[in-house]
C-alpha positions as CSV (number, residue, x, y, z in Angstrom):
1,M,15.2,-10.4,-14.5
2,S,18.8,-10.5,-13.6
3,G,18.3,-9.6,-10.0
4,E,20.6,-7.5,-7.8
5,R,24.0,-6.4,-8.7
6,E,26.4,-5.5,-6.0
7,C,28.7,-2.4,-6.2
8,S,31.0,-0.9,-3.6
9,C,28.2,1.3,-2.2
10,H,24.8,-0.3,-2.5
11,K,22.7,-3.0,-4.2
12,T,20.3,-2.4,-7.1
13,K,17.6,-4.5,-8.6
14,E,16.4,-4.8,-12.2
15,R,12.6,-5.2,-12.3
16,S,10.4,-6.6,-15.0
17,E,8.4,-4.0,-17.0
18,K,5.2,-5.2,-15.3
19,E,6.6,-5.0,-11.8
20,Y,8.1,-1.5,-12.5
21,K,4.8,-0.1,-14.0
22,D,2.8,-1.5,-11.0
23,L,5.1,0.0,-8.4
24,I,5.3,3.4,-10.2
25,H,1.5,3.4,-10.6
26,R,1.0,2.8,-6.9
27,L,3.5,5.5,-6.0
28,N,1.9,8.0,-8.3
29,R,-1.5,7.4,-6.7
30,I,0.1,7.8,-3.2
31,E,1.8,11.0,-4.3
32,G,-1.6,12.3,-5.5
33,Q,-3.2,11.4,-2.2
34,I,-0.4,13.3,-0.3
35,R,-0.9,16.4,-2.5
36,G,-4.7,16.1,-1.8
37,I,-4.0,16.1,2.0
38,K,-1.7,19.1,1.7
39,G,-4.5,20.9,-0.2
40,M,-7.0,20.0,2.6
41,V,-4.6,21.5,5.2
42,E,-4.2,24.6,3.1
43,K,-8.0,24.9,2.8
44,D,-8.5,24.4,6.5
45,A,-10.4,21.2,6.1
46,Y,-11.9,19.5,9.1
47,C,-9.5,17.4,11.1
48,T,-11.3,14.1,10.9
49,D,-11.6,14.5,7.1
50,I,-7.8,14.9,6.9
51,L,-7.2,12.0,9.2
52,T,-9.4,9.8,7.1
53,Q,-7.3,10.7,4.0
54,V,-4.1,10.0,6.0
55,A,-5.4,6.6,6.9
56,A,-6.0,5.9,3.2
57,V,-2.4,6.9,2.4
58,N,-1.1,4.6,5.2
59,A,-3.2,1.7,3.8
60,A,-1.8,2.4,0.3
61,L,1.8,2.5,1.6
62,N,1.2,-0.8,3.5
63,S,-0.1,-2.3,0.3
64,F,2.9,-1.0,-1.6
65,N,5.2,-2.6,1.0
66,K,3.4,-5.9,0.8
67,V,3.8,-6.1,-3.0
68,L,7.5,-5.0,-2.9
69,L,8.3,-7.4,-0.1
70,A,6.6,-10.3,-1.8
71,N,8.5,-9.6,-5.0
72,H,11.8,-9.3,-3.0
73,I,11.3,-12.7,-1.3
74,K,10.3,-14.4,-4.6
75,T,13.3,-13.1,-6.5
76,C,16.3,-11.7,-4.5
77,V,15.9,-13.7,-1.3
78,T,15.2,-17.0,-3.0
79,R,18.1,-16.6,-5.4
80,D,20.5,-15.6,-2.7
81,I,19.5,-18.6,-0.5
82,K,20.0,-20.9,-3.4
83,E,23.5,-19.4,-3.9
84,G,24.3,-19.9,-0.2
85,K,24.2,-16.3,0.8
86,E,22.7,-16.8,4.3
87,E,23.3,-13.1,5.2
88,T,20.3,-12.3,3.0
89,V,18.0,-13.9,5.6
90,D,19.5,-11.6,8.3
91,E,18.9,-8.6,6.0
92,L,15.3,-9.7,5.5
93,L,14.7,-10.1,9.2
94,S,16.1,-6.7,9.8
95,T,13.9,-5.2,7.2
96,L,10.8,-6.9,8.6
97,Q,11.7,-5.5,12.1
98,K,11.8,-2.0,10.6
99,L,8.5,-2.5,8.8
100,M,6.8,-3.7,12.0
101,R,7.6,-0.7,14.1
């Protein structure tokens, strides 16, 4: 994994095949859950049944965030700190603030 490459507009990250497949699998599952909720609304499902499914999607998104954040800290953040890029810590703190809203 070569990590992030900076360009003039944004950063990118090359992920291992295993990490990539895991993240895509999680997102595909979440996408399916969202389609299921949409179908429930279209079929006039009972409110609490829809809310239960929404809670499951929220839990899946939180799980996705935990995995992505852990990978980010283990790779990008660790590398940048070793390279003396202290601004990465500020970026991480800002990201954590957004996640905890």
